[in-house]
C-alpha positions in Angstrom: 18.6 24.9 28.6 17.8 26.4 25.2 15.1 25.7 22.7 16.4 24.1 19.5 14.2 23.9 16.4 15.3 21.5 13.7 14.3 22.4 10.1 14.5 21.1 6.6 16.7 23.6 4.7 14.7 23.4 1.4 11.1 23.5 2.7 11.6 25.3 6.1 9.4 22.5 7.6 10.0 22.1 11.3 11.1 18.5 11.9 11.3 18.7 15.7 11.9 21.1 18.5 13.2 20.4 22.0 15.1 21.7 24.9 18.9 21.0 24.7 21.9 21.8 26.9 23.7 23.2 23.8 23.2 23.9 20.2 24.6 21.0 18.0 27.7 21.9 16.0 27.9 22.0 12.1 28.6 18.5 10.8 27.3 16.8 14.0 24.8 14.1 13.7 21.5 14.3 15.6 18.6 11.8 16.0 15.1 13.0 15.2 12.6 10.3 15.7 14.1 7.1 14.2 16.2 8.9 11.7 19.7 10.3 11.9 20.4 13.8 10.5 23.5 15.9 9.9 23.6 19.6 10.9 24.2 21.9 7.9 24.1 25.3 9.6 22.6 27.0 12.6 21.0 30.3 13.3 20.6 31.8 16.8 17.4 33.8 17.0 18.0 34.9 20.6 20.5 33.7 23.3 18.1 31.0 24.5 16.8 29.8 21.1 18.4 28.4 17.9 17.2 27.2 14.6 19.2 24.3 13.2 19.0 23.2 9.6 19.6 19.5 9.0 19.6 16.9 6.2 19.3 13.1 6.4 22.7 11.7 7.3 24.4 9.7 4.6 25.1 6.1 5.3 28.8 5.4 5.5 29.9 3.5 2.4 30.9 -0.1 3.0 34.4 -1.2 2.2 34.0 -4.0 -0.4 37.8 -4.6 -0.8 38.1 -6.8 2.2 36.9 -10.3 1.3 
Protein backbone atom coordinates (compact mmCIF):
# COMPACT_ATOMS: atom_id res chain seq x y z
CA UNK A 1 0.00 0.00 0.00
CA UNK A 2 1.17 3.51 -0.76
CA UNK A 3 -0.07 6.90 0.32
CA UNK A 4 -1.59 8.88 -2.56
CA UNK A 5 -2.30 12.58 -2.13
CA UNK A 6 -4.66 14.16 -4.67
CA UNK A 7 -4.10 17.88 -5.36
CA UNK A 8 -5.50 20.71 -7.44
CA UNK A 9 -2.73 21.73 -9.91
CA UNK A 10 -3.49 25.46 -9.76
CA UNK A 11 -3.87 25.99 -6.01
CA UNK A 12 -1.91 23.02 -4.60
CA UNK A 13 -4.95 22.37 -2.39
CA UNK A 14 -5.04 18.80 -1.08
CA UNK A 15 -8.39 17.39 -2.23
CA UNK A 16 -7.95 13.95 -0.64
CA UNK A 17 -5.35 11.47 0.53
CA UNK A 18 -5.69 7.76 1.00
CA UNK A 19 -3.90 4.44 0.85
CA UNK A 20 -3.99 2.82 -2.60
CA UNK A 21 -2.64 -0.42 -4.04
CA UNK A 22 -1.08 1.56 -6.91
CA UNK A 23 -0.68 5.11 -8.15
CA UNK A 24 -3.32 6.04 -10.77
CA UNK A 25 -2.07 6.45 -14.35
CA UNK A 26 -2.12 9.75 -16.26
CA UNK A 27 -5.53 10.14 -17.95
CA UNK A 28 -7.19 7.72 -15.54
CA UNK A 29 -10.38 8.84 -13.81
CA UNK A 30 -10.64 8.72 -10.04
CA UNK A 31 -13.50 9.44 -7.67
CA UNK A 32 -12.93 11.92 -4.87
CA UNK A 33 -16.01 12.30 -2.73
CA UNK A 34 -18.96 12.51 -5.12
CA UNK A 35 -16.96 14.01 -7.98
CA UNK A 36 -14.97 12.36 -10.76
CA UNK A 37 -11.50 13.69 -11.59
CA UNK A 38 -8.95 13.04 -14.33
CA UNK A 39 -5.28 12.49 -13.47
CA UNK A 40 -3.08 15.14 -15.12
CA UNK A 41 0.33 14.16 -13.79
CA UNK A 42 1.99 12.37 -10.87
CA UNK A 43 5.00 12.92 -8.72
CA UNK A 44 6.56 10.22 -6.56
CA UNK A 45 7.99 11.75 -3.41
CA UNK A 46 9.35 8.46 -2.03
CA UNK A 47 8.75 4.86 -3.12
CA UNK A 48 5.75 4.55 -0.78
CA UNK A 49 4.12 7.95 -1.40
CA UNK A 50 2.88 9.87 -4.44
CA UNK A 51 1.30 13.22 -5.20
CA UNK A 52 -1.28 13.09 -7.99
CA UNK A 53 -2.57 16.26 -9.64
CA UNK A 54 -6.15 16.06 -10.90
CA UNK A 55 -8.79 18.20 -12.55
CA UNK A 56 -12.56 17.70 -12.71
CA UNK A 57 -13.37 15.16 -15.41
CA UNK A 58 -15.16 16.51 -18.41
CA UNK A 59 -18.58 15.07 -19.06
CA UNK A 60 -18.67 13.08 -22.29
CA UNK A 61 -20.49 15.05 -24.96
CA UNK A 62 -23.83 13.61 -26.02
CA UNK A 63 -24.36 12.58 -29.64
CA UNK A 64 -27.30 14.70 -30.86
CA UNK A 65 -27.25 13.28 -34.41
CA UNK A 66 -29.29 10.19 -33.46
CA UNK A 67 -32.96 11.09 -33.33
